[in-house]
C-alpha positions as CSV (number, residue, x, y, z in Angstrom):
1,M,130.3,50.9,16.4
2,S,133.3,51.4,14.3
3,N,136.8,51.2,16.6
4,Q,139.0,53.6,14.2
5,P,140.5,56.8,15.6
6,N,138.8,60.0,16.1
7,D,141.0,62.3,14.4
8,A,138.9,65.6,14.7
9,R,138.4,65.5,18.5
10,R,138.4,69.5,20.0
11,P,141.7,70.4,21.2
12,T,141.8,70.1,25.2
13,K,141.4,73.5,27.4
14,A,145.1,73.3,28.0
15,E,145.7,73.3,24.0
16,R,143.4,75.9,23.6
17,K,145.5,78.1,26.0
18,E,148.8,77.4,24.4
19,Q,147.7,78.1,20.9
20,A,146.8,81.5,22.2
21,R,150.0,82.2,23.6
22,L,151.6,81.0,20.6
23,E,149.6,83.4,18.2
24,R,149.5,86.3,20.9
25,E,153.3,86.2,20.8
26,A,153.5,86.0,16.8
27,I,151.8,89.3,16.9
28,Q,153.6,90.7,19.7
29,R,156.4,89.6,17.1
30,Q,154.9,91.4,14.1
31,M,154.1,94.6,16.2
32,A,157.5,95.0,17.3
33,A,159.2,94.3,14.1
34,R,157.2,97.3,12.8
35,K,157.8,99.3,15.1
36,R,161.4,99.1,14.8
37,N,161.3,99.7,10.9
38,R,159.0,102.9,11.7
39,T,162.0,104.0,13.4
40,I,164.6,103.3,11.5
41,G,162.6,104.2,8.9
42,L,162.3,107.9,10.3
43,S,165.9,107.9,11.8
44,L,167.4,107.4,8.0
45,V,164.8,110.8,7.3
46,A,166.4,112.8,9.9
47,L,170.1,111.8,8.9
48,A,168.8,112.4,5.2
49,V,167.7,116.2,6.3
50,A,170.1,116.8,8.5
51,A,172.6,116.0,5.5
52,V,171.3,118.4,3.2
53,I,171.5,121.1,6.1
54,V,174.7,120.5,5.7
55,A,175.5,120.5,2.6
56,V,174.4,123.9,2.3
57,V,176.2,125.3,5.1
58,V,179.7,123.8,4.3
59,L,179.2,124.8,0.2
60,Q,177.5,128.2,0.7
61,P,179.7,131.0,-0.2
62,S,181.9,132.2,3.3
63,G,180.7,135.9,4.2
64,G,177.2,134.7,3.5
65,S,176.4,138.3,1.5
66,D,179.7,137.7,-0.1
67,A,177.8,135.5,-2.5
68,A,175.9,138.4,-3.8
69,L,179.3,140.1,-4.7
70,P,180.0,140.1,-8.7
71,A,182.9,137.7,-9.7
72,A,186.2,138.6,-10.6
73,A,186.5,137.4,-14.0
74,S,183.2,138.9,-14.7
75,L,184.4,142.5,-13.3
76,L,187.4,141.9,-15.9
77,D,185.0,141.5,-18.9
78,Q,183.2,144.9,-18.2
79,A,185.9,146.5,-17.2
80,G,186.9,148.3,-21.3
81,G,183.1,149.8,-21.4
82,E,182.7,150.4,-18.0
83,A,186.1,152.4,-18.2
84,E,184.5,154.6,-20.8
85,T,181.3,154.7,-19.0
86,A,183.2,156.5,-16.2
87,A,185.2,158.8,-18.3
88,C,188.3,157.0,-17.3
89,D,191.7,158.2,-18.9
90,D,194.5,155.7,-19.2
91,V,197.4,154.7,-17.4
92,A,199.6,157.3,-16.9
93,T,203.1,157.3,-15.4
94,T,203.9,159.5,-13.3
95,G,206.8,161.6,-13.0
96,F,209.8,160.8,-10.5
97,Y,209.4,163.7,-7.7
98,D,211.4,167.0,-7.9
99,G,212.1,166.1,-11.3
100,S,215.1,163.5,-10.6
101,D,215.7,160.1,-11.8
102,Q,217.3,157.1,-10.5
103,A,220.8,158.5,-12.1
104,S,220.9,161.7,-10.4
105,P,222.3,162.7,-6.9
106,D,219.2,164.8,-6.2
107,Y,216.8,161.4,-6.9
108,A,214.0,161.9,-4.0
109,D,211.8,159.1,-5.1
110,Q,212.4,156.9,-2.7
111,A,214.2,159.4,0.1
112,H,212.3,158.3,3.5
113,I,211.2,161.0,5.8
114,E,213.7,161.8,8.8
115,G,216.3,158.9,7.3
116,D,217.0,161.4,4.7
117,E,218.4,165.0,5.3
118,R,216.6,166.5,2.9
119,F,213.4,165.8,4.4
120,P,213.2,166.0,8.1
121,E,208.6,165.7,7.9
122,M,206.4,164.9,5.0
123,P,206.6,168.0,2.1
124,P,203.7,169.7,1.2
125,L,200.9,167.6,-1.0
126,D,202.1,169.8,-3.5
127,T,204.8,169.3,-4.4
128,Y,204.5,165.4,-5.6
129,P,204.5,165.0,-8.9
130,S,200.8,163.8,-9.1
131,T,197.3,164.7,-7.4
132,P,197.0,162.1,-5.6
133,P,200.8,161.0,-4.9
134,A,201.9,158.0,-6.6
135,S,205.6,157.9,-5.1
136,G,208.0,160.4,-3.8
137,P,209.5,160.7,0.0
138,H,207.7,159.0,2.6
139,V,207.5,157.0,6.0
140,G,210.6,153.7,6.0
141,A,209.6,153.0,9.7
142,S,206.3,151.6,8.8
143,T,203.7,150.8,6.0
144,L,200.2,151.8,5.8
145,P,198.2,148.0,6.1
146,A,195.9,146.6,2.9
147,G,191.9,147.0,4.1
148,V,189.0,149.4,3.5
149,Y,189.5,152.9,5.4
150,P,186.5,154.7,6.7
151,S,188.7,158.4,6.9
152,P,191.8,159.5,4.8
153,P,194.9,157.8,5.8
154,D,197.7,158.8,6.9
155,L,199.9,158.8,3.3
156,G,203.9,158.3,4.9
157,P,203.1,154.6,5.3
158,L,200.5,154.5,2.5
159,L,203.2,155.8,0.0
160,H,205.5,153.2,1.5
161,S,202.8,150.6,1.2
162,L,202.9,151.8,-2.8
163,E,206.8,151.3,-2.9
164,H,205.7,147.5,-2.1
165,G,203.6,146.5,-4.3
166,G,200.0,147.8,-2.8
167,T,197.3,150.1,-4.9
168,V,195.0,152.2,-4.2
169,V,191.3,153.1,-4.7
170,W,190.9,156.4,-3.5
171,Y,187.4,158.2,-4.3
172,D,186.1,161.4,-3.7
173,P,184.4,161.7,-0.2
174,D,181.4,163.3,-2.1
175,A,181.0,161.1,-4.5
176,P,177.7,159.3,-4.9
177,P,177.6,156.4,-2.3
178,D,175.5,154.2,-4.1
179,A,178.6,154.5,-7.0
180,V,181.0,153.6,-4.3
181,Q,179.5,151.5,-1.7
182,P,180.0,148.8,-4.4
183,I,183.7,149.0,-4.0
184,L,184.0,148.8,-0.6
185,D,182.2,146.0,-0.3
186,F,183.8,144.0,-3.3
187,Y,186.9,145.5,-1.3
188,D,185.8,144.0,2.4
189,Q,184.7,140.7,1.1
190,S,186.4,138.0,3.0
191,D,187.0,135.8,-0.6
192,P,190.7,136.5,-2.0
193,V,190.4,138.8,-5.0
194,G,193.8,140.4,-4.0
195,Q,192.3,142.9,-1.4
196,D,195.7,142.0,0.8
197,R,197.1,144.1,-1.3
198,V,194.8,147.0,-2.1
199,I,194.0,150.2,0.3
200,V,190.5,152.0,-0.5
201,A,189.8,155.8,1.1
202,P,188.5,158.3,0.7
203,Y,191.2,161.4,-0.6
204,D,190.5,164.4,1.7
205,Y,193.6,166.0,3.1
206,E,194.0,169.9,4.3
207,G,195.8,172.2,1.5
208,A,197.0,172.2,-2.2
209,G,196.4,168.7,-3.6
210,G,194.7,167.3,-0.5
211,Q,191.9,166.9,-3.2
212,L,191.0,164.9,-6.4
213,P,191.2,166.8,-9.6
214,E,187.9,169.0,-11.1
215,G,186.3,166.4,-12.5
216,V,187.6,163.0,-10.6
217,E,185.6,161.0,-8.7
218,M,187.9,158.0,-8.7
219,A,191.7,158.2,-9.0
220,L,193.5,154.5,-8.9
221,V,197.0,154.5,-7.9
222,G,200.3,152.3,-8.1
223,W,204.0,152.6,-7.6
224,R,204.0,156.0,-10.5
225,R,200.7,154.8,-12.1
226,L,198.1,156.2,-12.0
227,R,194.4,156.3,-13.7
228,A,191.7,159.1,-13.0
229,C,188.2,158.3,-13.5
230,A,184.5,161.0,-13.3
231,T,182.8,158.0,-11.8
232,P,183.6,155.2,-9.3
233,S,183.7,152.3,-11.1
234,L,184.1,148.8,-9.7
235,A,185.4,146.6,-12.7
236,V,187.5,149.3,-14.3
237,A,188.9,149.7,-10.2
238,F,189.6,145.9,-10.0
239,D,190.8,145.8,-13.8
240,F,193.4,148.0,-12.6
241,T,194.5,146.8,-9.0
242,S,194.7,143.2,-10.2
243,Q,197.9,144.3,-12.5
244,Y,199.0,146.6,-10.5
245,S,199.4,144.9,-6.9
246,Y,202.2,142.6,-6.5
247,P,201.6,139.9,-6.4
248,T,198.9,140.3,-9.0
249,T,195.9,137.8,-9.3
250,Q,193.7,136.3,-11.9
251,D,197.2,134.9,-13.2
252,R,197.4,138.2,-14.0
253,E,200.9,139.5,-15.8
254,Y,202.2,142.6,-13.5
255,A,202.1,145.8,-14.9
256,G,203.6,148.4,-12.8
257,E,207.2,148.8,-11.6
258,A,207.1,149.1,-7.3
259,P,210.9,148.8,-6.6
260,E,209.8,146.7,-3.8
261,R,207.2,144.6,-4.7
262,G,206.5,141.6,-3.0
263,A,207.7,142.7,0.5
264,A,205.1,143.1,3.4
265,M,202.0,146.1,4.0
């Protein structure tokens, strides 16, 4: 019989139990690690999705519908061709009220209603040198704020706004709605296109001079400046307002002569 120790002896019951415990703990640690990794992975995916959503919301143009409106630079590129299509006259310089000029003692182009004894109230529209009027006696106590007006606004403060460097896009209320609507949408948008100096409204008043001339559906007006078009055109309207409003837009040179340009509207 050999007296050498037996290295291959069978483990005792206690040893087998301890080994099983160690193996269970190792398996539990592996499972916990897998679960933790899975949770981290799902969290990262969720964060990535959230980041994409935030980026879309932040980067999209404000106002939602503004994204569908034409770009200002594109409109200026189209203006020349659109002016021909819309049968627009060249921009005209209108006369002074009553034919006087600034050197005349009868000068009335900047007269204020009630502030000038000659004009206790607004004079008839057909006494102004153009239709629509582009200068002349007006209300001096207030101006008309820029904006899109669904009905004809008060001409007294509107003319005062022209004196301060505002412009007006007038349209015939009977003009085709699909031609007018792009103009309303563009000047009502939230993105800055100089609309804080532009009034858009239908031209429809009582008496002589209260309607646009025959064959004119859009009239663009600045102080002593007038452009008439047979049909409405957004490109032509923006070409006018972007250079005859003050301050101008698109870095354009001011083309008007409003005597109090830049004052509040």
